[in-house]
C-alpha positions in Angstrom: -91.1 72.5 -27.9 -92.4 71.0 -31.1 -93.8 74.3 -32.1 -90.5 76.0 -31.6 -88.6 73.4 -33.7 -91.3 73.7 -36.4 -91.0 77.5 -36.5 -87.2 77.3 -36.4 -87.2 74.9 -39.4 -89.6 77.1 -41.4 -87.7 80.2 -40.6 -84.4 78.5 -41.8 -86.0 77.3 -45.0 -87.5 80.7 -45.7 -84.0 82.3 -45.1 -82.4 79.9 -47.6 -84.9 80.9 -50.3 -84.4 84.6 -49.7 -80.8 85.2 -48.8 -79.6 88.7 -48.3 -78.2 90.1 -51.5 -74.6 91.2 -51.1 -73.9 94.9 -50.8 -71.1 95.8 -53.2 -69.1 98.9 -54.0 -68.9 100.1 -57.6 -65.4 98.9 -57.8 -66.7 95.4 -57.0 -69.6 95.8 -59.5 -67.5 97.3 -62.4 -66.0 94.0 -63.6 -69.5 92.7 -64.1 -70.3 95.5 -66.6 -68.1 94.0 -69.3 -67.3 90.6 -70.7 -65.1 88.8 -73.2 -67.8 86.1 -73.9 -70.8 85.7 -76.2 -73.1 85.6 -73.2 -75.7 88.4 -73.2 -75.6 90.2 -69.9 -78.5 92.4 -68.7 -77.8 94.7 -65.8 -80.8 96.6 -64.5 -80.5 99.4 -62.0 -83.6 99.8 -59.9 -85.0 100.6 -56.4 -87.9 99.5 -54.3 -89.2 103.1 -54.2 -89.1 103.5 -58.1 -92.6 102.9 -59.5 -91.5 102.2 -63.1 -88.7 99.9 -61.8 -91.2 97.9 -59.7 -93.5 97.6 -62.7 -90.8 96.2 -65.0 -89.2 93.8 -62.6 -91.6 90.9 -63.5 -90.5 91.4 -67.1 -86.8 90.8 -66.2 -87.9 87.8 -64.0 -89.7 86.3 -67.0 -86.7 87.0 -69.3 -84.4 85.3 -66.7 -86.7 82.3 -66.6 -87.3 81.9 -70.3 -83.6 82.3 -71.2 -82.1 80.4 -68.2 -80.8 77.6 -70.4 -79.2 80.0 -73.0 -76.3 82.4 -72.8 -78.3 85.1 -71.0 -77.6 86.4 -67.5 -79.7 89.0 -65.6 -78.3 91.0 -62.7 -80.6 93.3 -60.8 -78.7 96.1 -59.0 -80.7 97.7 -56.2 -79.9 101.4 -55.6 -81.8 101.4 -52.3 -80.1 102.8 -49.3 -78.1 100.0 -47.6 -79.7 100.9 -44.3 -82.9 99.7 -45.7 -81.7 96.2 -46.6 -83.6 94.4 -43.8 -86.6 96.8 -43.6 -87.3 97.2 -47.4 -85.1 95.3 -49.8 -85.3 91.8 -48.4 -89.1 92.0 -47.8 -89.5 93.4 -51.3 -87.5 90.5 -52.8 -89.6 88.0 -50.8 -92.9 89.7 -51.6 -92.2 89.8 -55.3 -90.5 86.4 -55.3 -87.5 87.7 -57.2 -85.2 84.8 -58.4 -82.7 86.8 -60.5 -79.3 87.6 -59.1 -79.5 90.7 -57.0 -76.8 93.0 -55.5 -77.2 96.2 -53.6 -74.9 99.0 -54.8 -73.4 100.5 -51.6 -71.4 103.4 -53.1 -72.5 107.0 -52.4 -70.1 108.3 -55.1 -72.7 108.3 -57.8 -71.2 111.3 -59.6 -68.2 109.0 -60.1 -69.8 105.7 -61.1 -72.8 106.8 -63.1 -70.7 108.0 -66.1 -68.7 104.8 -65.8 -71.8 102.8 -66.4 -72.6 104.9 -69.4 -71.7 108.5 -70.4 -75.2 109.3 -71.4 -76.8 108.2 -68.1 -78.4 111.1 -66.2 -78.7 109.0 -63.1 -82.5 108.4 -63.5 -83.8 104.9 -63.0 -84.8 102.4 -64.2 -81.7 102.1 -66.3 -80.4 99.0 -68.1 -77.2 97.9 -69.8 -77.2 95.0 -72.3 -73.8 93.7 -73.5 -71.8 90.9 -74.9 -68.1 91.1 -75.8 -69.0 92.9 -79.1 -72.2 94.7 -78.5 -73.3 97.2 -75.8 -76.4 99.3 -75.4 -77.7 101.4 -72.6 -81.3 102.5 -71.9 -82.7 104.9 -69.3 -86.3 103.7 -69.4 -88.7 100.9 -68.5 -89.3 97.9 -70.7 -92.0 95.5 -71.6 -91.1 91.8 -71.9 -91.3 91.9 -75.8 -88.9 94.9 -75.8 -86.4 93.0 -73.6 -86.7 89.9 -75.7 -86.1 91.8 -78.9 -82.9 93.4 -77.5 -81.6 90.1 -76.2 -82.3 88.3 -79.4 -80.5 91.0 -81.4 -77.4 90.5 -79.2 -77.6 86.7 -79.4 -77.4 86.7 -83.2 
């Protein structure tokens, strides 16, 4: 019985640390792609199966940690298939100890929403949008930490 209680408590604590990211439609995500504030928002589109995405995720995590007390917010938008939430996405988040806010985009109408994110986006990932109320830039590529920091600092000034 003691073992059962111990396992139950550990499982519960583990689940609190790695809650399931919400699955959202593009209509739910769209308001998060613009702002009227001076906060710098970074929205990165990625997937667990995308090698360059996985490689750059630690850079976004570092940026999120270094700038957590400043007007900088990171949102990681997973483009994984929603059916893989429990089998791939959550284990990936746990394995990589991701702390940034994560949502899973559950909207198969990519031909509709890709150009709404940015007209120049071909649909390839990784893709990242940086924006404040006055400045917006879109990149269809992977980043190093120094590159991310340079873009963020240009938007903070």
